[in-house]
C-alpha positions as CSV (number, residue, x, y, z in Angstrom):
1,M,89.4,102.8,75.2
2,G,89.3,105.9,77.3
3,R,87.1,107.1,80.2
4,P,83.8,108.8,79.6
5,T,83.9,112.6,79.2
6,T,80.1,113.2,79.4
7,L,77.3,112.4,81.8
8,A,75.7,110.2,79.1
9,G,79.0,108.3,78.8
10,M,79.3,107.9,82.5
11,R,75.7,106.6,82.8
12,A,76.5,104.1,80.0
13,A,79.5,102.9,81.9
14,L,77.5,102.6,85.2
15,S,74.9,100.5,83.4
16,G,77.4,97.7,83.1
17,F,78.4,97.8,86.8
18,D,76.2,95.0,88.0
19,T,74.1,92.2,86.4
20,G,70.5,91.5,86.9
21,E,71.3,87.9,88.1
22,G,73.9,89.1,90.6
23,F,71.5,91.8,92.0
24,R,68.6,89.2,92.3
25,K,70.9,86.8,94.2
26,G,71.8,89.6,96.6
27,L,68.2,90.4,97.3
28,A,67.3,86.8,97.8
29,F,70.0,86.2,100.4
30,Q,68.6,84.6,103.6
31,P,70.3,86.2,106.7
32,K,70.7,84.9,110.2
33,P,69.3,87.0,113.0
34,T,72.8,88.0,114.1
35,D,73.9,89.1,110.6
36,V,74.6,92.8,110.2
37,F,73.9,94.8,107.1
38,I,75.7,98.2,106.8
39,S,73.5,100.1,104.3
40,P,74.2,103.8,103.9
41,Y,73.6,105.6,100.7
42,S,76.7,105.9,98.5
43,K,79.5,108.0,100.0
44,C,77.8,108.5,103.3
45,G,80.2,106.5,105.4
46,T,79.9,102.9,104.3
47,T,83.6,102.0,104.2
48,W,84.1,103.7,107.6
49,M,81.3,101.7,109.2
50,Q,82.5,98.5,107.6
51,Q,85.9,99.1,109.3
52,I,84.2,99.9,112.6
53,V,82.1,96.8,112.6
54,H,84.9,94.5,111.4
55,G,87.3,95.9,114.1
56,L,84.8,95.4,116.8
57,R,84.0,91.8,115.8
58,S,87.6,90.7,115.0
59,G,89.7,92.6,117.5
60,G,91.6,94.5,114.8
61,D,92.0,91.9,112.0
62,M,93.6,93.5,108.9
63,A,94.3,90.4,106.9
64,F,92.4,91.4,103.9
65,A,93.5,93.0,100.6
66,E,90.4,95.2,100.4
67,I,87.6,95.6,103.0
68,T,85.1,94.2,100.6
69,E,86.7,90.8,101.1
70,A,86.1,90.9,104.8
71,V,82.7,92.6,104.7
72,P,81.2,91.6,101.3
73,W,78.8,93.8,99.3
74,I,75.7,91.7,99.3
75,E,74.1,92.9,96.1
76,M,77.4,92.8,94.2
77,A,79.0,89.6,95.8
78,H,78.0,87.3,92.9
79,D,79.4,89.7,90.2
80,L,82.6,90.1,92.2
81,G,83.1,86.4,92.6
82,L,82.7,86.5,96.4
83,D,80.9,84.0,98.7
84,P,79.1,86.3,101.1
85,E,78.8,83.4,103.7
86,A,82.6,82.7,103.7
87,Q,83.4,84.9,106.7
88,R,85.9,84.2,109.5
89,F,84.3,86.3,112.2
90,E,81.0,86.7,114.0
91,P,78.7,88.4,113.6
92,R,78.7,88.1,109.9
93,A,78.7,91.6,108.3
94,F,77.6,92.8,104.8
95,K,77.9,96.0,102.9
96,S,74.9,97.3,101.0
97,H,73.4,100.5,99.5
98,L,69.9,99.1,99.5
99,P,66.8,101.0,100.8
100,W,64.7,99.2,103.4
101,R,62.3,98.0,100.8
102,D,64.8,95.9,99.0
103,I,67.3,94.7,101.7
104,P,67.1,91.1,102.8
105,K,65.0,90.9,106.0
106,G,65.8,89.0,109.2
107,G,69.2,90.5,110.3
108,R,70.3,93.7,111.9
109,Y,70.9,97.0,110.1
110,I,73.2,100.0,110.5
111,V,72.7,103.1,108.3
112,V,74.8,106.2,108.3
113,F,73.2,109.4,107.1
114,R,75.2,112.3,105.6
115,D,74.3,115.8,104.4
116,P,73.2,115.2,100.8
117,T,75.3,118.0,99.3
118,D,78.5,116.6,100.9
119,A,77.5,113.1,99.8
120,C,77.1,114.4,96.3
121,L,80.5,116.1,96.3
122,S,82.1,112.9,97.7
123,L,80.5,110.8,95.0
124,Y,81.7,113.2,92.3
125,K,85.3,113.0,93.5
126,F,85.0,109.2,93.8
127,F,83.8,108.9,90.2
128,E,86.3,111.4,88.8
129,G,89.3,109.4,87.4
130,W,87.3,106.2,87.4
131,F,83.9,106.6,85.8
132,F,84.8,109.8,84.0
133,E,87.9,111.5,82.8
134,T,89.3,113.9,85.4
135,G,88.2,117.4,84.7
136,S,85.7,116.5,81.9
137,I,82.4,116.9,83.9
138,E,81.6,119.9,86.0
139,F,80.4,119.4,89.5
140,E,77.3,121.5,89.0
141,D,76.3,119.3,86.0
142,F,76.9,116.2,88.0
143,A,74.9,117.5,91.0
144,R,71.9,118.7,89.0
145,D,71.7,116.3,86.1
146,F,72.9,113.1,87.7
147,Y,72.6,113.2,91.5
148,L,69.2,115.0,91.6
149,G,68.0,113.1,88.5
150,R,68.8,109.6,89.6
151,G,65.1,108.8,90.1
152,D,63.1,107.5,93.0
153,D,64.6,104.0,92.8
154,H,68.2,105.1,93.1
155,G,68.1,108.5,94.8
156,Y,69.5,109.7,98.1
157,W,66.2,110.9,99.4
158,V,64.2,107.7,98.8
159,H,67.0,105.8,100.5
160,T,67.0,108.2,103.4
161,A,63.3,108.3,103.8
162,S,63.0,104.5,103.7
163,W,65.4,104.1,106.6
164,W,64.0,107.0,108.6
165,E,60.7,105.2,108.6
166,Q,62.4,102.3,110.4
167,R,64.0,104.5,113.1
168,D,62.1,103.0,116.0
169,R,62.9,99.4,115.2
170,D,65.2,97.5,117.7
171,D,67.1,95.9,114.8
172,V,68.0,99.2,113.1
173,L,70.7,101.6,114.2
174,L,70.8,105.1,112.6
175,V,73.9,107.3,113.0
176,C,75.2,110.4,111.3
177,F,78.5,110.8,109.4
178,E,79.1,114.1,111.1
179,D,78.7,112.5,114.6
180,L,81.3,109.9,113.7
181,K,83.7,112.8,112.9
182,D,82.9,114.8,116.0
183,D,83.2,111.9,118.5
184,L,84.4,108.6,117.0
185,P,84.7,106.7,120.4
186,K,81.1,107.6,121.3
187,A,79.9,106.5,117.9
188,V,81.8,103.2,118.0
189,R,80.5,102.6,121.5
190,K,76.9,103.0,120.2
191,V,77.7,100.4,117.4
192,A,79.2,98.0,119.9
193,R,76.2,98.3,122.1
194,F,73.9,97.6,119.2
195,L,75.9,94.5,118.3
196,D,76.2,93.2,121.9
197,L,80.0,93.6,121.7
198,P,82.3,95.0,124.4
199,E,82.0,98.8,124.8
200,S,85.4,99.1,126.4
201,G,88.7,97.2,126.7
202,P,91.3,96.2,124.2
203,T,89.0,95.1,121.4
204,F,87.0,98.4,121.6
205,D,90.2,100.4,121.7
206,V,91.7,98.8,118.7
207,A,88.5,99.2,116.7
208,V,88.5,103.0,117.5
209,K,92.1,103.3,116.6
210,Q,91.8,101.5,113.3
211,A,88.7,103.5,112.3
212,G,90.6,106.7,112.7
213,F,91.5,108.8,109.7
214,D,95.3,108.5,110.2
215,F,95.1,104.7,110.4
216,M,92.8,104.3,107.4
217,K,94.7,106.8,105.3
218,A,98.0,104.9,106.1
219,H,96.3,101.7,104.9
220,G,94.4,103.3,102.0
221,G,95.0,100.4,99.6
222,Q,92.8,98.3,101.8
223,F,89.9,100.7,101.4
224,D,90.1,101.9,97.8
225,D,87.7,99.5,95.9
226,H,90.5,98.1,93.8
227,L,88.8,94.7,94.0
228,V,85.7,96.2,92.5
229,R,87.6,98.0,89.8
230,E,89.6,94.9,88.9
231,R,86.5,92.7,88.5
232,R,84.0,95.2,87.0
233,D,85.9,97.7,84.9
234,A,85.9,95.6,81.8
235,A,82.1,95.1,82.1
236,C,81.7,98.9,82.3
237,G,83.9,99.5,79.3
238,L,86.5,101.3,81.4
239,P,90.2,101.1,81.0
240,P,92.2,99.5,83.9
241,G,94.2,101.5,86.3
242,G,91.6,104.1,87.5
243,S,91.8,105.7,90.9
244,A,89.0,105.8,93.5
245,S,90.2,106.9,96.9
246,K,87.6,106.3,99.7
247,V,89.5,107.7,102.6
248,S,89.3,111.5,102.7
249,T,89.0,114.2,105.3
250,G,85.2,114.2,104.8
251,L,84.7,117.8,105.7
252,A,81.2,118.7,106.7
253,G,79.7,121.5,104.8
254,A,82.3,121.6,102.0
255,A,79.8,121.2,99.2
256,R,77.2,124.0,99.7
257,P,79.7,126.9,99.4
258,I,80.8,125.7,95.9
259,M,77.3,125.1,94.6
260,S,75.4,127.7,92.8
261,D,72.3,129.3,94.4
262,E,70.1,127.4,91.9
263,T,71.6,124.0,92.7
264,R,71.4,124.6,96.5
265,A,67.8,125.5,96.0
266,A,67.1,122.4,94.0
267,F,68.7,120.2,96.7
268,D,66.7,122.0,99.4
269,A,63.4,121.6,97.5
270,E,64.0,117.9,97.1
271,W,64.7,117.6,100.8
272,R,61.4,119.4,101.6
273,R,59.5,117.1,99.2
274,M,60.9,113.9,100.6
275,M,61.7,114.6,104.3
276,A,60.0,117.8,105.5
277,T,56.5,117.2,104.3
278,P,56.2,113.5,105.4
279,F,58.4,113.6,108.5
280,G,58.5,117.2,109.7
281,L,62.3,117.5,109.2
282,P,62.9,120.9,107.5
283,D,66.6,120.1,106.7
284,Y,69.4,117.7,107.4
285,A,70.4,119.5,110.6
286,A,66.9,118.6,111.9
287,L,67.4,114.9,111.1
288,R,70.7,114.9,112.9
289,A,69.3,116.7,115.9
290,A,66.4,114.2,116.1
291,L,68.8,111.3,116.2
292,R,70.6,112.8,119.2
C-alpha cells in the first residue's frame, strides 16, 4: 500500500478521513457560553492559535503529546476517540475548520484569516508526504484542480465570507495570520482581551514565548498531527509513518511568485466573486486593512 500519486487518488484518500456519524456529533455539540472555538480555514493558523489560547488559559502547560489532545478538534473528536469535554483548563477550547453556518452556536469564536495563495501552498506542503507521494503532484495542479475546485461547501472563500459576515459580533474575534507574524505580543494581547484573560504578567509572557516560532519548532512533535495520522491513516488507505509538519516559517507572499499567471488570475477572480462583489474588499490586503 503506497501513497496516492494523483489528485484522484488523493481525493479518494481524503474521503475516508472522517465519518458521517463523527461529523454529525461534532455539529450537535452543545457549548457553554465561555467555550472558545478556534475555526480558521485549513492552514491559516489553526495550530498557532490553539497554542496561543492554551498558553493563555493554562499558564504554559505543555503536558500533551499533541495539541489536539489539549484543544480537541470538535468535528473530528469522535473519530479520533477523544472526549471534547474532558479538558483540564478553562475556558474550554476547541479546534474547528467549520464555517459560521455549521459551527455549534452559543460559545465564542476566533478565526484567523490568511492570504489564500499562501494557505494553498501551505496545504500542498502539508499533504505532500502524507496524502500524496512526495513529488508526484505539481503545485499548479493542486492549486487549480483541487484548491479552487473544492466547491462551495469546502472552499476557502465560502469559509472566509461566512466569518466576515459575523465581524461585528461581540462573540467573534477575527485576526490575520500576517499580523500574528508581524507583532505576536500585540496579537496575543488581543486574544487575551477577547477571552477576559490577563493582558500582561507571567501567564501572558509565557503564552507569547510558547507561541513563538523557535519554541514551537523545538517542540514540533507536539504540533505535527501525529495523533490524527495514527488514528485515521488506515481509514484513508494510507500507509503509516507519513510526515506532516505544521510548524513552518509561514512566509507571507511566498505562493504568488511561484504560481503561473493563469493560476494567479483564477485565484483573483474567485476572490472578486466571493469577497469583492458582496463586501467591497477588492483583495486580501483590503480585508487585512479593514480589520486593523
